[in-house]
C-alpha positions in Angstrom: 70.9 103.8 49.9 71.9 107.1 49.3 68.9 108.8 51.1 69.5 106.5 54.0 73.6 107.3 54.1 72.6 111.5 53.7 69.4 110.9 56.5 72.1 109.3 58.9 74.8 112.2 58.2 72.3 114.6 58.6 70.7 113.7 62.1 74.9 112.8 63.4 75.4 116.5 62.4 72.6 117.8 64.3 73.4 115.6 67.2 77.1 117.1 67.4 76.3 120.2 66.9 73.5 119.8 69.6 75.8 118.1 72.3 78.6 120.8 71.5 76.1 123.7 72.2 75.0 122.1 75.2 78.0 121.1 76.4 79.4 124.8 75.6 76.5 126.2 77.6 77.2 124.1 80.6 80.7 125.0 80.7 79.6 128.7 81.0 76.6 128.6 82.6 77.7 129.0 86.6 76.3 125.7 87.9 77.0 123.6 91.1 78.0 120.4 88.5 80.8 123.2 87.5 82.6 122.9 90.7 86.1 121.8 90.7 87.6 119.0 92.2 89.6 119.6 95.6 91.8 116.5 95.0 95.4 116.9 93.9 97.9 114.3 93.7 101.2 115.1 95.8 104.4 113.5 95.3 104.8 112.9 98.7 102.0 111.1 100.3 99.5 110.3 97.2 96.3 112.0 97.1 96.0 115.0 98.7 94.2 118.9 98.9 94.3 121.9 96.7 96.2 124.9 98.9 93.7 127.6 100.3 91.0 126.5 98.4 87.6 127.0 99.0 84.4 124.3 97.4 81.1 122.5 97.8 80.7 118.8 98.4 77.7 117.3 97.3 76.8 113.8 97.6 73.7 111.7 97.1 72.3 113.0 100.4 74.2 115.9 101.3 75.6 118.9 99.9 77.4 121.4 102.5 79.0 124.5 101.2 82.2 126.8 101.4 84.6 124.1 102.4 87.8 125.4 103.3 91.3 123.7 103.0 94.2 126.1 104.1 97.6 126.4 103.0 98.8 123.1 103.6 96.4 121.4 101.8 94.4 120.3 105.5 90.9 120.6 106.3 91.6 123.2 108.7 91.9 126.7 109.6 95.2 128.7 108.7 98.1 126.8 110.5 101.5 128.2 111.2 104.4 125.0 110.8 105.4 127.1 114.1 104.0 126.1 117.2 103.0 129.3 119.2 104.2 130.2 123.2 102.5 128.5 125.6 100.6 126.1 123.2 99.5 122.6 123.5 99.4 121.3 119.7 98.0 117.8 118.6 97.7 116.4 115.4 95.0 113.7 114.0 95.7 111.5 111.4 92.4 109.8 109.5 90.2 109.1 107.0 87.2 111.0 105.3 85.5 111.0 109.1 88.3 113.1 110.3 88.3 115.0 106.7 84.5 115.8 107.7 83.1 116.9 104.3 79.6 116.6 105.3 79.8 119.3 107.8 80.6 122.6 108.0 84.2 123.9 108.7 83.0 124.7 112.5 82.0 121.3 113.2 84.6 119.1 111.8 85.8 116.8 114.7 89.3 118.4 114.8 87.2 121.4 115.4 84.8 120.2 117.9 88.1 119.0 119.7 90.2 121.8 119.6 86.8 123.8 121.4 86.3 121.6 124.3 90.2 121.3 125.0 90.3 124.9 125.1 87.4 125.6 127.3 89.0 122.8 130.1 92.5 123.6 130.3 93.6 120.7 133.0 93.0 118.3 130.1 96.4 119.6 129.4 99.1 122.1 130.2 96.9 125.2 131.1 97.6 127.1 128.2 96.0 127.3 123.9 95.2 124.2 122.7 95.6 123.1 118.6 94.0 120.5 117.1 95.4 120.1 114.0 93.4 117.8 111.4 95.4 115.4 108.7 92.5 113.5 107.6 92.2 112.8 104.0 89.4 110.8 102.5 90.5 107.3 101.4 93.1 106.6 102.9 94.2 103.7 104.9 97.3 103.7 107.5 99.8 103.2 104.9 99.3 106.4 103.4 98.7 108.0 106.6 101.9 107.0 107.5 103.3 109.1 104.4 101.2 112.2 105.6 102.7 111.9 109.0 106.2 111.8 107.8 106.1 114.3 105.0 103.0 116.8 106.8 102.4 116.2 110.1 105.3 115.8 112.0 107.0 119.4 110.5 104.1 121.0 112.7 106.0 120.5 116.2 103.0 118.4 117.8 102.8 117.6 121.4 100.7 114.4 120.7 100.0 112.7 117.4 96.5 110.5 117.1 95.5 107.8 114.6 91.8 107.6 113.9 91.4 104.2 112.9 88.7 102.7 111.3 88.5 98.9 110.7 86.5 99.2 107.7 88.0 99.7 105.6 92.0 100.9 106.7 93.1 97.5 107.3 92.2 96.9 103.4 93.8 100.0 102.5 97.0 98.5 103.3 97.0 95.5 100.9 97.2 96.2 97.2 95.6 92.7 96.7 92.2 93.1 98.8 92.1 97.1 97.5 92.2 95.4 93.7 89.6 93.1 95.1 87.0 95.3 96.6 87.8 98.4 94.7 87.2 95.7 91.6 90.5 96.6 90.0 89.2 100.9 90.4 91.1 103.4 91.9 89.5 106.1 91.1 91.2 109.3 90.9 93.3 108.4 94.3 97.0 107.5 94.1 97.5 105.1 97.5 100.4 103.8 99.2 100.7 100.4 99.5 102.5 97.5 101.7 104.6 94.9 99.2 106.5 92.1 100.5 109.5 91.8 99.6 110.3 88.5 98.8 114.4 88.9 98.9 114.7 90.1 102.4 110.9 89.0 103.4 109.7 92.7 104.5 106.9 95.0 103.4 108.0 98.2 101.4 105.7 101.2 101.5 105.4 102.1 97.7 103.3 105.0 96.3 102.6 104.7 92.6 103.4 107.6 90.0 100.3 109.5 89.5 99.5 108.6 86.1 96.2 105.7 86.9 93.0 107.6 86.2 90.0 105.8 85.6 88.3 107.0 82.6 85.1 107.9 84.7 87.5 110.7 86.1 88.5 111.9 83.1 85.2 112.7 81.8 84.5 114.4 85.0 87.8 116.5 85.1 86.7 117.6 81.3 83.2 116.8 79.9 80.7 119.1 81.5 77.8 117.0 79.8 79.3 114.5 82.4 79.5 116.4 85.3 75.8 117.8 84.8 74.4 114.1 84.1 76.1 113.5 87.6 74.3 116.3 88.8 70.7 115.5 88.1 71.3 111.8 88.8 72.2 112.5 92.1 69.7 115.5 92.5 66.9 113.0 91.7 67.5 110.3 94.1 64.5 109.9 96.9 65.9 111.2 99.9 68.6 114.0 99.3 69.0 116.3 101.9 70.5 119.8 101.5 72.1 120.6 104.8 74.1 123.6 106.7 76.2 120.1 108.3 74.5 121.0 111.6 71.7 117.5 111.6 71.2 115.3 109.1 67.8 113.2 109.0 67.5 109.7 111.0 66.0 108.1 107.9 68.4 108.9 105.4 71.2 107.7 107.7 69.0 105.0 108.3 68.2 103.9 104.4 72.5 104.2 104.3 73.1 101.6 106.1 70.3 99.4 104.9 71.8 99.8 101.2 75.2 99.6 102.5 74.2 95.8 104.2 72.9 94.6 101.4 74.9 95.9 98.5 75.8 93.2 95.7 79.2 91.7 95.7 81.1 92.7 92.6 82.6 89.5 90.6 85.6 89.5 91.8 84.3 89.5 95.2 81.4 86.7 94.2 84.5 84.4 93.4 86.4 84.8 97.3 85.9 82.0 99.7 84.4 84.6 102.3 81.5 87.3 101.9 82.2 90.9 102.0 84.2 92.2 104.4 81.4 94.8 105.9 77.7 93.3 106.2 76.6 96.9 107.6 77.3 99.8 109.9 79.3 98.5 113.2 79.0 94.9 112.3 82.7 94.3 111.0 83.9 90.2 110.1 87.2 90.0 109.1 88.4 87.2 107.1 91.0 84.7 107.9 93.0 85.0 104.6 96.7 85.1 104.0 96.0 89.2 102.5 93.8 90.0 105.6 96.8 89.0 107.7 99.4 90.5 105.5 97.5 93.7 106.1 97.1 93.5 109.7 
């Protein structure tokens, strides 16, 4: 028994020392797994971006380098809150597709639109055109409303455009639907939701305190071994593409759509009286339930 205890203790110590050395080495090694996260928690809008920050974005199918966020935390070039003279200024609110982490800075939708409008003065007032990007991944219309109130409207905008995605923007207005489809996992996002006030029969917008972070995100923030494991996992998946943002392979996009259509429902979703809301890109089946009506 003593020999067994001694052996177990010895191997435990060896394992612990090995893990500690690996953690130290992975922390000091300048690998892609040590890229800092760009998201922060803004007390006014919830999840937002760091100011004057540069980072890479890596996912299963993409690796885009040198993504910039400006002094206001916008995925945009430097912007002044004071509108230049003889300038037509447009602000666009949206989610991940507007933030555009899978393309380089000059290929975001706002940057492309700015160039297009600037080349056609007749489309606006004939002067300079600025298109400001207030997009942020995983936001619904409730969070985008806060972004407008606390950020966008201070930029003297002539036009405000809301980029609306039926796939999840409505769902993200409802705390109940978000819990169901995220399986109670809010991740590192602090989102605003409309909650019904039974006394007044109205809906109030609430932004929760920035205290709810999952264990997985704590590991990502504080443990290099975990970040390295995710890095290896993501880069061993077949079909991984490193792109400069100009184009992506059609078969990868097709595979993403197939995987999205065929995904399994979580246990919470399986108990619902309707099938998952998205069955593939371009195919959306909203349910006729109380939760969805309230979310709309």
